[in-house]
C-alpha positions in Angstrom: 0.0 0.0 0.0 1.3 3.5 -0.9 0.0 6.4 1.3 -0.3 10.0 0.3 0.5 12.5 3.0 -1.9 15.3 2.0 -3.8 13.7 -0.9 -4.1 17.0 -2.9 -4.4 15.2 -6.2 -7.3 13.2 -4.9 -9.0 16.3 -3.7 -8.6 18.0 -7.0 -10.2 15.0 -8.8 -13.1 15.1 -6.3 -13.9 18.8 -7.1 -12.4 18.8 -10.6 -15.4 20.0 -12.6 -16.0 22.9 -10.2 -12.4 23.9 -10.0 -11.8 23.7 -13.7 -14.9 25.8 -14.3 -13.8 28.4 -11.8 -10.3 28.7 -13.3 -11.7 28.9 -16.8 -13.9 31.7 -15.7 -10.9 33.7 -14.6 -9.0 33.0 -17.8 -12.0 34.3 -19.7 -12.5 37.5 -17.9 -8.8 38.1 -17.6 -8.8 40.1 -14.3 -5.9 38.3 -12.7 -5.2 40.8 -10.0 -8.0 41.9 -7.6 -10.6 40.3 -9.9 -14.2 39.7 -8.6 -13.4 36.4 -7.1 -11.1 38.1 -4.5 -13.9 40.2 -3.1 -16.3 37.2 -3.2 -13.8 35.1 -1.3 -13.4 37.7 1.4 -17.2 37.9 1.8 -17.4 34.1 2.1 -14.5 34.0 4.7 -16.4 36.5 6.8 -19.6 34.4 6.5 -17.7 31.2 7.5 -16.1 32.8 10.6 -18.8 35.4 11.4 -16.1 38.0 11.3 -16.6 41.6 10.2 -13.6 41.9 7.9 -11.4 39.5 5.8 -8.5 40.8 3.7 -6.9 38.1 1.5 -3.2 38.4 0.7 -0.3 36.6 -1.0 0.8 34.2 1.8 0.5 33.3 5.5 3.8 35.1 6.1 2.6 38.3 4.4 -0.6 38.0 6.5 1.5 38.1 9.7 3.6 41.0 8.3 0.5 43.0 7.3 -1.1 42.4 10.8 2.0 43.7 12.6 2.3 46.7 10.3 -1.3 47.5 10.8 -0.8 47.4 14.6 2.3 49.7 14.2 4.9 47.2 15.3 8.2 49.1 14.9 12.0 48.9 15.6 12.7 48.6 19.3 9.3 47.0 20.2 9.2 43.6 21.7 6.7 40.9 20.6 6.2 37.8 22.7 5.6 34.4 21.0 6.5 30.7 21.0 9.8 29.2 19.9 8.0 26.1 18.7 6.5 27.2 15.4 7.3 27.8 11.8 9.9 30.5 11.4 7.5 33.0 9.8 5.9 33.7 13.2 9.1 35.3 14.5 10.7 36.1 11.2 8.1 38.8 10.5 8.7 40.3 14.0 12.4 40.6 13.2 11.8 42.0 9.7 10.1 45.0 11.2 13.0 45.6 13.5 11.2 44.4 16.6 12.6 41.8 19.0 11.0 38.3 19.2 10.7 37.3 22.9 10.1 33.6 23.4 8.0 31.8 26.0 8.2 28.0 26.4 5.3 25.8 25.4 2.9 23.5 27.3 3.9 19.9 27.0 0.4 18.6 26.2 -0.9 21.1 23.6 2.5 22.3 22.3 1.1 25.8 22.3 2.5 28.8 24.2 2.3 28.4 28.0 0.0 31.2 29.0 1.2 31.0 32.6 4.7 32.1 31.6 3.9 35.1 29.4 3.5 37.8 32.1 7.1 37.3 33.4 8.4 38.3 29.9 6.6 41.6 29.6 8.7 44.8 29.7 7.9 48.4 29.0 8.9 47.6 25.3 6.3 44.8 24.9 3.8 45.7 22.2 2.0 42.5 21.3 1.6 38.8 21.8 1.5 36.4 18.9 -0.1 33.1 19.9 0.2 30.2 17.4 -2.6 27.6 17.0 -0.1 24.8 16.4 -1.3 21.8 14.4 -4.7 23.4 14.3 -5.6 23.8 18.0 -6.1 27.3 19.5 -4.0 28.4 22.5 -5.5 29.3 25.9 -7.1 32.5 24.5 -8.9 33.7 27.6 -5.8 33.5 29.7 -3.7 35.2 27.1 -6.3 38.0 26.7 -6.4 38.6 30.4 -2.7 39.5 30.1 -3.2 41.5 27.0 -5.9 43.6 28.7 -3.9 44.1 31.9 -0.9 45.4 30.0 -2.7 47.1 27.1 -1.1 44.9 24.5 -2.2 43.7 21.0 -3.0 40.0 20.4 -2.3 38.4 17.0 -3.3 34.8 16.4 -1.1 33.0 13.9 -3.7 30.6 12.6 -1.7 29.4 9.6 -2.7 25.8 10.6 -6.1 26.4 12.2 -8.6 27.9 9.9 -11.9 26.4 10.9 -10.9 25.7 14.5 -13.1 27.0 17.3 -12.6 28.3 20.8 -15.7 28.1 23.0 -17.8 27.6 19.9 -16.6 30.6 18.0 -13.9 31.2 15.4 -10.5 32.4 16.7 -10.8 35.8 15.0 -13.2 36.9 17.8 -10.5 36.5 20.4 -7.8 38.8 19.1 -7.1 42.1 17.4 -6.1 40.3 14.2 -6.2 36.7 13.1 -4.0 35.5 10.3 -4.1 32.3 8.3 -2.3 30.6 5.4 -3.7 29.0 2.2 -0.5 27.1 1.4 -1.5 24.0 -0.6 -1.0 21.5 2.2 -3.0 23.5 4.8 -6.5 22.3 5.7 -7.9 25.0 3.4 -5.3 25.4 0.7 -5.0 26.9 -2.8 -2.8 25.9 -5.7 0.1 28.3 -4.8 0.7 30.7 -2.0 -2.1 32.6 -0.3 -3.3 33.9 3.0 -5.7 36.1 4.8 -6.1 38.6 7.7 -9.4 38.6 9.6 -10.4 41.3 12.1 -13.5 42.7 13.7 -11.9 46.2 13.7 -13.0 48.3 10.7 -10.0 50.6 11.3 -7.5 47.8 11.2 -9.2 46.3 8.2 -9.0 49.6 6.3 -5.3 50.1 7.1 -4.5 46.5 6.2 -6.2 46.8 2.8 -4.0 49.8 2.1 -0.9 48.1 3.3 -1.7 45.2 1.0 -1.4 47.5 -2.0 1.7 49.5 -1.2 0.0 51.6 1.4 -2.2 53.1 -1.3 -5.4 55.0 -0.4 -6.1 55.9 -4.0 -4.3 55.1 -7.2 -0.7 56.4 -7.0 -1.3 58.1 -3.6 0.4 56.3 -0.7 -0.5 56.9 2.9 1.7 54.2 4.3 4.9 52.3 3.4 3.3 49.0 2.4 3.7 45.8 0.4 2.7 44.2 -2.8 0.8 41.4 -1.1 -2.4 40.7 -3.0 -3.9 37.3 -3.4 -4.2 36.6 -7.2 -7.6 36.0 -8.6 -6.9 32.4 -9.8 -6.1 31.3 -6.2 -9.2 33.0 -5.0 -11.3 31.1 -7.5 -9.8 27.8 -6.3 -10.4 28.7 -2.7 -14.1 29.6 -3.4 -14.7 26.1 -4.6 -12.8 24.5 -1.7 -14.5 26.7 0.9 -17.9 25.3 -0.2 -16.8 21.9 0.8 -14.7 22.9 3.8 -17.1 22.1 6.6 -17.4 18.5 5.3 -13.6 18.2 4.9 -13.1 19.5 8.5 -15.5 16.9 9.8 -13.6 14.2 7.9 -10.4 15.4 9.5 -12.0 15.0 12.9 -12.9 11.4 12.0 -9.4 10.6 10.8 -7.9 12.0 14.0 -10.4 10.0 16.1 -9.6 6.8 14.3 -5.8 7.3 14.7 -6.3 8.0 18.5 -8.5 5.0 19.1 -6.2 2.6 17.4 -3.0 4.0 18.9 -4.2 4.7 22.5 -2.8 1.5 24.0 0.6 1.5 22.2 3.5 1.9 24.5 6.1 4.8 24.1 3.7 6.9 22.0 2.3 10.3 23.2 -0.8 11.1 21.2 -2.2 14.6 20.3 -4.2 16.3 23.1 -7.1 18.7 22.4 -8.5 20.7 25.3 -12.3 20.5 26.1 -13.4 24.0 25.2 -11.9 24.1 21.7 -11.7 22.2 18.4 -8.7 21.5 16.2 -8.6 21.9 12.4 -6.1 18.9 12.5 -3.6 20.4 10.1 -1.3 17.6 11.3 -1.7 14.5 13.4 1.5 14.6 15.4 2.7 11.9 17.8 5.8 11.9 20.1 8.1 8.9 20.1 11.6 8.3 21.6 13.0 6.6 18.5 11.8 9.1 15.8 14.5 8.6 13.2 14.2 4.8 13.4 10.5 4.9 13.1 10.5 7.3 10.2 12.8 5.1 8.3 10.7 2.0 9.0 7.6 3.8 7.8 9.4 5.1 4.7 10.2 1.5 3.8 6.5 0.7 4.0 5.6 3.6 1.7 4.3 5.7 4.5 5.5 9.4 4.4 6.0 11.3 7.6 7.1 14.8 8.5 8.6 16.6 11.5 7.0 19.9 12.5 9.4 21.2 13.9 12.9 19.7 14.4 14.6 22.8 15.8 13.0 25.4 18.0 13.5 29.0 16.8 15.7 30.1 19.7 18.3 27.6 18.5 18.2 28.7 14.8 21.3 30.4 13.5 19.4 33.5 12.3 18.3 34.2 15.9 21.6 33.8 17.6 21.7 37.6 18.1 18.9 37.2 20.6 21.3 35.5 23.0 19.3 32.4 23.8 21.0 29.1 24.4 20.1 25.4 24.6 18.2 24.7 27.8 16.4 28.1 27.9 13.1 26.5 26.7 13.3 22.8 27.8 9.8 21.8 26.9 10.1 23.1 23.3 13.5 21.4 23.0 12.2 18.1 24.3 9.2 18.1 22.0 11.2 19.0 19.0 13.3 15.9 19.4 10.3 13.5 19.7 7.6 15.0 17.5 6.6 13.5 14.1 3.5 13.8 11.9 1.7 10.9 10.4 -0.3 11.3 7.1 -3.3 13.5 7.7 -6.0 14.5 5.2 -9.8 14.2 5.0 -9.6 11.3 2.5 -7.5 8.7 4.4 -9.5 5.5 4.2 -10.1 3.2 7.2 -7.8 0.5 5.8 -5.0 3.0 5.2 -5.2 4.2 8.8 -5.1 0.6 9.9 -2.1 0.0 7.7 -0.3 3.0 9.1 -1.1 2.1 12.7 0.0 -1.5 12.2 3.4 -0.4 10.8 3.8 2.2 13.7 3.1 -0.6 16.2 
């Protein structure tokens, strides 16, 4: 048996007629930049999340950058975040000349440990970026208590979590700005790069829209230093089709995760994913922890089962962040998890027999 990690080709075949028609429509009207599908997608994203504003953009990284620029993050500011995430979370902070300040993670959820945030706050702290790792929201109420107490901004990096909920609502309702990614392998992915910024603040939405188009408030008049960060119309067309089926795909992801957990729960030396009671995960990944990761990955590879490691090195140990002065041992939970974590194939279309085959080989 040969397993596909994300099964993007199967998904295309499933929705082929709709996707082909949507792409052909764009080719026929020729409005490749900011065409009508972009605005339509933004409306549908608002409907899906019950948010006031959605601004699509060119990638999840640019979504983070736009969010920080809209909030006025500048050189000398400090922004608190997690060291256990994709580099874009902290990279965008550094690109603006601000200082990433890391806080260790919880060992169960792998998200930022909300009990350790307050001790890292200084007069220079401007914002907190929580990351909904693997699709699960952080402890948003606890984070927002700190945010309110110290008059900070809260950005949620939801690159992996679009469609997840916290206390029954979309994450965009628990922060100043929520960002997400439409990278092809994400739960809701396009056929290239793409992302979005969601906010209930009309003021922040207005500024973000300008920043997305070089800070322009009318043609060739620039209020801000901005970016060329638009989502192209073709990607919007693909996402419109996929978004129609997304609730069903999310439900299927839940079923896949449930089957994995049921079949792996009694296996020794494996730590399974843990989702807290008052939230749901979008299950961007199904990640287990094992003491013999390299050996297990090789064995699975020999059985045509692809795996991935998200992420093998915490950000505070990356060469590009050496200037921050962190060292090995500063964030022991993140370091421990990074040595043991590995992701099994996860997509809505994994069949029962495929899951059983994967579990059998893991065992």
